DRENTIVO-106121 format. One record per residue: residue number from 1; residue in one letter; z, y, x of N, C-alpha, C, O, CB in turn. Coordinates in nm, 4 decimals, decimal comma. Atoms other than C-alpha are relative to their C-alpha. Glycine has a CB too. Layout:
<rs>
[NUM 'a' [Z Y X] [Z Y X] [Z Y X] [Z Y X] [Z Y X]]
...
</rs>
This chain:
<rs>
[1 'x' [0,0773 0,0560 0,0727] [-0,5249 7,3642 8,8110] [0,0734 0,0481 -0,1315] [0,1786 0,1098 -0,1150] [-0,0203 -0,1481 0,0320]]
[2 'x' [-0,0455 -0,0452 0,1168] [-0,4498 7,4360 8,4367] [0,0375 -0,1190 -0,0871] [-0,0055 -0,2315 -0,0619] [-0,0984 0,0874 -0,0606]]
[3 'x' [-0,0303 0,1275 0,0658] [-0,2944 7,2173 8,1722] [-0,1260 -0,0748 -0,0654] [-0,1360 -0,1974 -0,0595] [0,1051 0,0280 -0,1089]]
[4 'x' [0,1194 0,0737 0,0660] [-0,6390 7,1529 7,9757] [-0,0629 -0,0755 0,1254] [-0,0693 -0,1979 0,1135] [-0,1168 0,1104 -0,0796]]
[5 'x' [0,0771 0,0449 -0,1153] [-0,8223 7,0837 8,3253] [0,0792 -0,1331 0,0344] [0,0319 -0,2456 0,0190] [-0,0062 0,1151 0,1273]]
[6 'x' [-0,0859 0,1200 -0,0492] [-0,5291 6,8587 8,4580] [-0,0107 -0,1207 -0,1276] [-0,0456 -0,2321 -0,0885] [0,1785 0,0580 0,0291]]
[7 'x' [0,0000 0,0869 0,0951] [-0,5176 6,6636 8,1156] [-0,1236 -0,0696 -0,0066] [-0,1160 -0,1918 0,0061] [0,0316 0,0568 -0,1129]]
[8 'x' [0,0930 0,0330 -0,0020] [-0,8652 6,6198 8,0912] [-0,0551 -0,0898 0,1261] [-0,1252 -0,1903 0,1148] [-0,0462 0,0975 -0,0290]]
[9 'x' [0,0340 0,0817 -0,1345] [-0,9116 6,5012 8,4634] [0,0708 -0,1271 -0,0029] [0,0127 -0,2300 0,0319] [0,0434 0,0773 0,1367]]
[10 'x' [-0,0604 0,1287 0,0089] [-0,6354 6,2446 8,4051] [-0,0454 -0,0985 -0,1042] [-0,0323 -0,2194 -0,0853] [0,1319 0,0191 -0,0173]]
[11 'x' [0,0445 0,0911 0,1008] [-0,7751 6,1014 8,0970] [-0,1510 -0,0498 0,0462] [-0,1801 -0,1662 0,0185] [0,0026 0,0758 -0,1495]]
[12 'x' [0,1345 0,0124 -0,0630] [-1,1398 6,1055 8,2620] [0,0123 -0,1180 0,1082] [-0,0627 -0,2151 0,0981] [-0,0477 0,1459 0,0706]]
[13 'x' [-0,0280 0,0888 -0,0973] [-1,0142 5,9061 8,5611] [0,0552 -0,1307 -0,0586] [0,0238 -0,2446 -0,0239] [0,0904 0,0610 0,0943]]
[14 'x' [-0,0627 0,1555 0,0437] [-0,7969 5,6606 8,3512] [-0,1195 -0,0692 -0,0627] [-0,1154 -0,1923 -0,0606] [0,1394 0,0024 -0,1245]]
[15 'x' [0,1129 0,0839 0,0585] [-1,1432 5,5697 8,1702] [-0,0842 -0,0558 0,1168] [-0,1737 -0,1375 0,0952] [-0,0947 0,0880 -0,1008]]
[16 'x' [0,1004 0,0421 -0,1238] [-1,2986 5,5166 8,5345] [-0,1253 0,0704 -0,0063] [-0,2276 0,0199 0,0399] [-0,0386 -0,1561 0,0017]]
[17 'x' [0,1251 -0,0669 -0,0026] [-1,5474 5,7815 8,4699] [-0,0163 0,1276 0,0944] [0,0776 0,2067 0,1031] [-0,0275 0,0377 -0,1362]]
[18 'x' [-0,0008 -0,0954 -0,1068] [-1,6717 6,0236 8,7362] [-0,0359 0,1321 -0,0687] [-0,0881 0,1426 -0,1797] [-0,1006 -0,0393 0,1184]]
[19 'x' [0,0046 -0,1389 0,0642] [-1,6757 6,3962 8,6876] [-0,1574 0,0045 -0,0342] [-0,1847 0,0381 -0,1495] [0,0565 0,1344 0,1093]]
[20 'x' [0,1426 0,0004 0,0240] [-2,0919 6,3676 8,7240] [-0,0378 -0,0644 -0,1391] [-0,1122 -0,0117 -0,2218] [-0,0692 -0,0757 0,1151]]
[21 'x' [0,0585 0,0697 0,1266] [-2,1199 6,1005 8,4442] [0,0711 0,0743 -0,1013] [0,0064 0,0882 -0,2051] [0,0242 -0,1668 -0,0135]]
[22 'x' [-0,0449 -0,0756 0,1161] [-1,8868 6,3029 8,2279] [-0,0637 0,1197 -0,0265] [-0,0817 0,1546 -0,1431] [0,1293 0,0282 0,0077]]
[23 'x' [0,0736 -0,1278 0,0191] [-2,0576 6,6123 8,2682] [-0,1496 -0,0270 -0,0758] [-0,1901 0,0326 -0,1756] [-0,0203 0,0713 0,1532]]
[24 'x' [0,1496 0,0551 0,0648] [-2,4202 6,4344 8,1954] [0,0486 -0,0308 -0,1290] [-0,0279 0,0210 -0,2103] [-0,0814 -0,1455 0,0753]]
[25 'x' [-0,0203 0,0337 0,1366] [-2,2483 6,3023 7,8665] [0,0201 0,1113 -0,0882] [-0,0027 0,1068 -0,2091] [0,1064 -0,0848 -0,0128]]
[26 'x' [-0,0307 -0,1263 0,0692] [-2,1500 6,6499 7,7776] [-0,1209 0,0905 -0,0133] [-0,1314 0,1845 -0,0921] [0,1096 0,0740 0,0730]]
[27 'x' [0,1340 -0,0658 -0,0238] [-2,4956 6,7645 7,8771] [0,0356 0,1584 0,0432] [0,0014 0,2556 -0,0243] [-0,1008 -0,0096 -0,1473]]
[28 'x' [-0,0450 -0,1093 -0,0748] [-2,3484 7,0384 8,1062] [-0,0053 -0,0306 0,1479] [-0,0091 -0,1454 0,1921] [0,1360 0,0375 -0,0420]]
[29 'x' [0,0007 0,0276 -0,1517] [-2,3545 7,0899 8,4795] [0,1228 -0,0644 0,0427] [0,2242 -0,0278 -0,0167] [-0,0167 0,1279 0,0831]]
[30 'x' [-0,1151 0,0435 -0,0795] [-2,1028 6,8856 8,7006] [0,0946 0,1174 0,0586] [0,2174 0,1100 0,0575] [-0,0552 -0,0836 0,1162]]
[31 'x' [-0,0512 -0,1100 -0,0626] [-2,0289 7,2196 8,8719] [0,0941 0,0772 -0,0925] [0,2038 0,1226 -0,0601] [-0,1093 0,0827 0,0484]]
[32 'x' [-0,0853 -0,0822 0,0946] [-1,9144 7,3883 8,5524] [0,1166 -0,0795 -0,0307] [0,2288 -0,0289 -0,0338] [-0,0730 0,0407 -0,1324]]
[33 'x' [-0,1284 0,0773 0,0525] [-1,6916 7,1050 8,4457] [0,0955 -0,0153 0,0951] [0,2107 -0,0314 0,0549] [-0,0261 -0,1359 -0,0496]]
[34 'x' [-0,0920 0,0016 -0,1004] [-1,5307 7,0898 8,7902] [0,0764 0,1386 -0,0057] [0,1992 0,1435 0,0014] [-0,0699 -0,0280 0,1351]]
[35 'x' [-0,0762 -0,1448 0,0218] [-1,4376 7,4569 8,7528] [0,1032 -0,0198 -0,1116] [0,2225 0,0025 -0,0911] [-0,1093 0,1294 -0,0479]]
[36 'x' [-0,0891 0,0479 0,1104] [-1,2850 7,3533 8,4302] [0,1229 -0,0868 0,0430] [0,2398 -0,0500 0,0316] [-0,0837 -0,0817 -0,0967]]
[37 'x' [-0,1210 0,0940 -0,0661] [-1,0729 7,0807 8,5781] [0,0819 0,0461 0,0897] [0,2018 0,0183 0,0910] [-0,0424 -0,1100 0,0665]]
[38 'x' [-0,0766 -0,0732 -0,0951] [-0,9853 7,2926 8,8657] [0,0703 0,1184 -0,0519] [0,1550 0,1634 0,0252] [-0,0823 0,0397 0,1050]]
[39 'x' [-0,0628 -0,1105 0,0515] [-0,8673 7,5847 8,6465] [-0,0690 0,1304 0,0301] [-0,0129 0,2381 0,0098] [0,1315 0,0019 0,0468]]
[40 'x' [0,0768 -0,1325 -0,0609] [-1,1425 7,8371 8,7888] [-0,0897 0,0365 -0,1291] [-0,1653 0,1335 -0,1339] [-0,1078 -0,0342 0,1573]]
[41 'x' [0,0734 -0,0416 0,1572] [-1,2887 7,8382 8,4166] [0,0954 -0,0275 -0,1031] [0,1737 -0,1194 -0,0786] [-0,1436 -0,0929 -0,0448]]
[42 'x' [-0,0742 -0,0086 0,1197] [-1,1098 7,8685 8,1020] [-0,0488 -0,1244 -0,0553] [-0,1575 -0,1709 -0,0209] [-0,0211 0,1302 -0,0893]]
[43 'x' [0,0682 0,1018 0,0863] [-1,1343 7,5739 7,8572] [-0,1434 0,0362 -0,0626] [-0,1819 0,1525 -0,0752] [0,0941 -0,0302 -0,1146]]
[44 'x' [0,1427 -0,0372 0,0384] [-1,4924 7,5387 7,7198] [0,0064 0,0343 -0,1554] [0,1160 0,0541 -0,2079] [-0,1105 -0,1281 0,0324]]
[45 'x' [0,0131 -0,0458 0,1233] [-1,6134 7,6253 7,3702] [0,0493 -0,1224 -0,0725] [0,0644 -0,2290 -0,0128] [-0,1416 0,0513 -0,0347]]
[46 'x' [-0,0627 0,0970 0,0877] [-1,4741 7,4216 7,0714] [-0,1083 -0,1319 -0,0087] [-0,0625 -0,2461 -0,0106] [0,0319 0,0747 -0,1545]]
[47 'x' [0,0982 0,1148 0,0099] [-1,8088 7,1962 7,0483] [0,0466 -0,0750 0,1171] [0,0694 -0,1944 0,0977] [-0,1637 0,0397 0,0053]]
[48 'x' [-0,0053 0,1026 -0,1168] [-1,7367 7,0694 7,4093] [0,1151 -0,0640 0,0042] [0,1169 -0,1808 0,0431] [-0,0182 0,0544 0,1309]]
[49 'x' [-0,1259 0,0583 0,0324] [-1,3814 7,0112 7,3426] [-0,0086 -0,1181 -0,0958] [0,0642 -0,2157 -0,0776] [0,0863 0,1027 -0,0561]]
[50 'x' [0,0161 0,0993 0,1082] [-1,4860 6,7986 7,0444] [-0,0544 -0,1112 0,0627] [0,0016 -0,2208 0,0633] [-0,0860 0,0440 -0,1164]]
[51 'x' [0,0849 0,0921 -0,0542] [-1,7356 6,6194 7,2158] [0,0690 -0,0724 0,1140] [0,0468 -0,1926 0,1282] [-0,1239 0,0650 0,0419]]
[52 'x' [-0,0737 0,0779 -0,0870] [-1,4968 6,5438 7,5134] [0,0907 -0,0946 -0,0371] [0,1105 -0,2000 0,0232] [0,0576 0,0686 0,0700]]
[53 'x' [-0,0914 0,0923 0,0786] [-1,2511 6,3995 7,2839] [-0,0728 -0,1406 -0,0309] [-0,0292 -0,2505 0,0035] [0,0435 0,0733 -0,1419]]
[54 'x' [0,0796 0,1551 0,0372] [-1,5011 6,1237 7,1573] [-0,0406 -0,0559 0,1293] [-0,0347 -0,1788 0,1324] [-0,1521 0,0109 -0,1018]]
[55 'x' [0,0523 0,0531 -0,1269] [-1,6254 6,0603 7,4988] [0,1362 -0,0801 0,0689] [0,1380 -0,2020 0,0854] [-0,0654 0,1348 0,1014]]
[56 'x' [-0,1150 0,0537 -0,0294] [-1,2700 6,0106 7,6311] [0,0885 -0,1002 -0,0797] [0,1700 -0,1780 -0,0302] [0,0596 0,0922 0,0204]]
[57 'x' [-0,0664 0,0805 0,1143] [-1,1423 5,8437 7,3166] [0,1372 0,0485 -0,0199] [0,2268 -0,0337 -0,0395] [0,0051 -0,1556 0,0290]]
[58 'x' [-0,1231 -0,0574 0,0264] [-0,8550 6,0875 7,2739] [-0,0032 0,0858 -0,1147] [-0,1089 0,1287 -0,1610] [0,0465 0,0690 0,1097]]
[59 'x' [0,0179 -0,0882 0,1309] [-0,7540 6,2897 6,9774] [-0,0439 0,1473 0,0507] [-0,0066 0,2027 0,1542] [0,1522 0,0093 -0,0947]]
[60 'x' [0,0848 -0,1393 0,0061] [-0,9594 6,6192 6,9366] [0,1499 0,1042 -0,0001] [0,1618 0,1882 0,0891] [-0,1256 0,0174 -0,1764]]
[61 'x' [-0,1277 -0,0586 0,0069] [-0,5965 6,7696 6,8452] [0,0553 0,0200 0,1376] [0,0646 0,1307 0,1908] [0,0903 -0,0821 -0,0822]]
[62 'x' [-0,0363 -0,0056 -0,1485] [-0,4688 6,6821 7,1859] [-0,0582 0,0757 0,0831] [0,0155 0,1577 0,1378] [-0,0108 -0,1056 0,0572]]
[63 'x' [0,1016 -0,0943 -0,0681] [-0,7483 6,8528 7,3687] [0,0245 0,1347 -0,0479] [0,0519 0,2184 0,0380] [-0,1506 -0,0379 -0,0286]]
[64 'x' [-0,0223 -0,1465 0,0534] [-0,7064 7,1709 7,1443] [0,1304 0,0439 0,0503] [0,1409 0,1605 0,0885] [-0,0013 0,0123 -0,1631]]
[65 'x' [-0,1292 -0,0411 -0,0280] [-0,3397 7,1718 7,2275] [0,0104 0,0336 0,1395] [0,0696 0,1373 0,1695] [0,0958 -0,0981 -0,0367]]
[66 'x' [0,0086 -0,0114 -0,1378] [-0,3898 7,1398 7,5986] [-0,0858 0,1262 0,0261] [-0,0629 0,1920 0,1277] [-0,0581 -0,1293 0,0635]]
[67 'x' [0,0950 -0,1220 -0,0273] [-0,6652 7,4242 7,5686] [0,0971 0,1246 -0,0408] [0,0751 0,2367 0,0049] [-0,1552 -0,0052 -0,1003]]
[68 'x' [-0,0892 -0,1117 0,0773] [-0,3839 7,6377 7,3730] [-0,1087 0,0647 -0,0956] [-0,1428 0,1827 -0,0868] [0,0763 0,1272 0,1121]]
[69 'x' [0,0953 -0,0407 0,1185] [-0,6277 7,6722 7,0864] [0,0407 -0,0652 -0,1203] [0,1189 -0,1583 -0,1008] [-0,1496 -0,0365 0,0242]]
[70 'x' [0,0033 0,0534 0,1359] [-0,6217 7,5764 6,7093] [-0,1140 -0,0819 -0,0175] [-0,2230 -0,0280 0,0017] [0,0003 0,1038 -0,1015]]
[71 'x' [0,1217 0,0630 0,0333] [-0,8543 7,2993 6,6224] [-0,0800 0,0866 -0,1113] [-0,0187 0,1589 -0,1898] [0,0319 -0,1460 -0,0495]]
[72 'x' [0,0923 -0,0781 0,0828] [-1,1538 7,4531 6,4270] [0,0217 -0,0117 -0,1430] [-0,0081 0,0808 -0,2185] [-0,1349 -0,0367 0,0267]]
[73 'x' [-0,0156 0,0305 0,1446] [-1,0586 7,2858 6,0922] [0,1232 0,0619 -0,0291] [0,1552 0,0523 -0,1476] [-0,0003 -0,1519 -0,0389]]
[74 'x' [-0,1321 -0,0623 0,0307] [-0,7117 7,4808 6,1173] [-0,0210 0,1630 0,0188] [0,0585 0,2457 -0,0259] [0,1223 -0,0635 0,1056]]
[75 'x' [-0,0176 -0,1413 -0,0308] [-0,8263 7,8154 6,2348] [-0,0020 0,1010 -0,1271] [0,0693 0,2013 -0,1287] [-0,1117 0,0383 0,0981]]
[76 'x' [0,0112 -0,0782 0,1065] [-0,9221 7,9619 5,9005] [0,1280 0,0063 -0,0940] [0,1696 0,1109 -0,1439] [-0,1145 -0,0446 -0,0684]]
[77 'x' [-0,1408 0,0092 0,0719] [-0,5948 7,8306 5,7165] [0,1082 0,0642 0,0706] [0,1979 0,1099 -0,0003] [0,0446 -0,1432 -0,0203]]
[78 'x' [-0,1181 -0,0574 -0,0488] [-0,3569 7,9671 5,9814] [-0,0488 0,1546 0,0048] [0,0429 0,2348 -0,0129] [0,0512 -0,0681 0,1479]]
[79 'x' [0,0198 -0,1401 0,0192] [-0,5400 8,3111 5,9855] [0,0271 0,0499 -0,1486] [0,0552 0,1687 -0,1645] [-0,1417 0,0324 0,0416]]
[80 'x' [-0,0165 -0,0193 0,1529] [-0,5032 8,2974 5,5776] [0,1814 0,0405 -0,0054] [0,2368 0,1327 -0,0653] [-0,0532 -0,1721 -0,1004]]
[81 'x' [-0,1496 -0,0052 -0,0143] [-0,1166 8,2412 5,6682] [0,0608 0,1397 0,0431] [0,1421 0,2139 -0,0120] [0,0417 -0,1052 0,1047]]
[82 'x' [-0,0323 -0,1481 -0,0550] [-0,0988 8,5377 5,8950] [-0,0117 0,1102 -0,0918] [0,0746 0,1914 -0,1250] [-0,0898 0,0381 0,1118]]
[83 'x' [0,0359 -0,1272 0,1084] [-0,2794 8,7641 5,6552] [0,0956 0,0204 -0,1027] [0,1397 0,1329 -0,1262] [-0,1353 -0,0207 -0,0813]]
[84 'x' [-0,0936 -0,0126 0,1033] [-0,0510 8,6848 5,3792] [0,1446 0,0533 0,0536] [0,2086 0,1400 -0,0059] [0,0110 -0,1379 -0,0692]]
[85 'x' [-0,1153 -0,0399 -0,0613] [0,2473 8,7215 5,6014] [0,0092 0,1607 0,0173] [0,0894 0,2399 -0,0322] [0,0072 -0,0726 0,1313]]
[86 'x' [0,0234 -0,1634 -0,0367] [0,1343 9,0648 5,7341] [-0,0083 0,0604 -0,1322] [0,0720 0,1526 -0,1457] [-0,1475 0,0403 0,0920]]
[87 'x' [0,0127 -0,0772 0,1441] [0,0502 9,1816 5,3697] [0,1373 0,0094 -0,0771] [0,1615 0,0993 -0,1577] [-0,1082 -0,0821 -0,1025]]
[88 'x' [-0,1515 -0,0080 0,0377] [0,4229 9,1014 5,2859] [0,1025 0,0684 0,0777] [0,2111 0,1060 0,0337] [0,0493 -0,1236 -0,0078]]
[89 'x' [-0,0901 -0,0461 -0,0959] [0,5708 9,2294 5,5829] [-0,1040 0,1399 0,1091] [-0,1175 0,1311 0,2312] [0,0586 -0,1649 0,0969]]
[90 'x' [0,0827 -0,0629 -0,0592] [0,3399 9,5195 5,6854] [0,0526 0,0924 0,1297] [-0,0313 0,1416 0,2051] [-0,0598 0,0665 -0,1002]]
[91 'x' [-0,0506 -0,0581 -0,1240] [0,5775 9,6895 5,9598] [-0,0031 -0,0816 0,1157] [0,0162 -0,0228 0,2221] [0,1284 0,0408 -0,0151]]
[92 'x' [0,0151 0,0774 -0,0993] [0,5346 9,3799 6,1788] [-0,1510 -0,0125 0,0530] [-0,1770 -0,0850 0,1490] [0,0563 -0,1199 -0,0392]]
</rs>
């Protein structure tokens, strides 16, 4: 398993939801979500992470952290910080 898949499975089971029901609410196949939970697939696209957070009643930030990804609303801001830093330190 991977941190994202383990985290989501734990939260899903805590709310008493089957994998099939969860996948149905996400509008994806249970087989695909099973592969995510077992670490055979990488975390899904941002939109599914956001939707999963709502269904599970958890913070989007927590799910993005578990996916080792920045939340979409932070991606551009962090990119700007990196660009600024690199422009002042071109050797890095």
